[in-house]
C-alpha positions in Angstrom: 21.0 68.8 50.2 21.2 65.8 47.9 20.0 66.2 44.4 18.4 63.4 42.4 18.3 63.6 38.6 15.0 63.4 36.6 15.4 60.7 33.9 13.4 59.6 30.9 12.3 56.0 31.4 10.3 55.5 28.2 8.2 57.6 25.7 5.5 58.2 28.3 7.2 58.4 31.7 10.0 59.9 33.7 11.6 58.8 36.9 13.6 60.0 39.9 15.8 57.6 41.9 15.4 57.2 45.6 18.6 56.4 47.5 18.7 52.9 48.9 19.7 54.2 52.3 16.4 56.2 52.5 14.4 53.1 51.4 16.3 51.0 54.0 15.2 53.4 56.7 11.6 52.7 55.6 12.2 49.0 55.8 11.6 48.5 52.0 15.2 47.3 51.2 17.1 44.6 53.0 20.7 44.6 54.2 21.8 43.4 50.8 20.2 46.4 49.1 17.4 44.3 47.6 13.7 45.2 47.7 11.9 43.2 50.4 8.6 43.0 48.4 6.6 44.7 45.6 5.6 48.3 46.6 3.5 51.0 45.0 3.8 54.7 45.6 1.2 57.4 45.0 2.8 60.5 43.5 0.9 63.8 43.8 1.7 67.2 42.5 1.3 69.7 45.4 2.4 73.0 44.0 4.9 74.5 41.6 8.1 72.4 42.0 6.6 70.4 44.9 5.6 66.7 44.8 4.5 64.3 47.5 5.2 60.5 47.5 3.1 58.2 49.7 3.7 54.5 50.1 0.4 52.7 49.4 -0.2 49.7 51.7 -3.2 48.2 49.8 -4.2 48.5 46.2 -8.0 48.7 45.7 -9.3 48.0 42.2 
């Protein structure tokens, strides 16, 4: 099981890295390891120690 470190990004947010290989499998990263486009993820707390990430296809304002 791979572990990803929780990091402080700024005063108000934290972040977890997602391996490029996993993003490549989703078609979000090209063969050069660069993002194909701009993407948004919905992060939801499910239970103690459990989170769910969902790729959002359209942003509705």
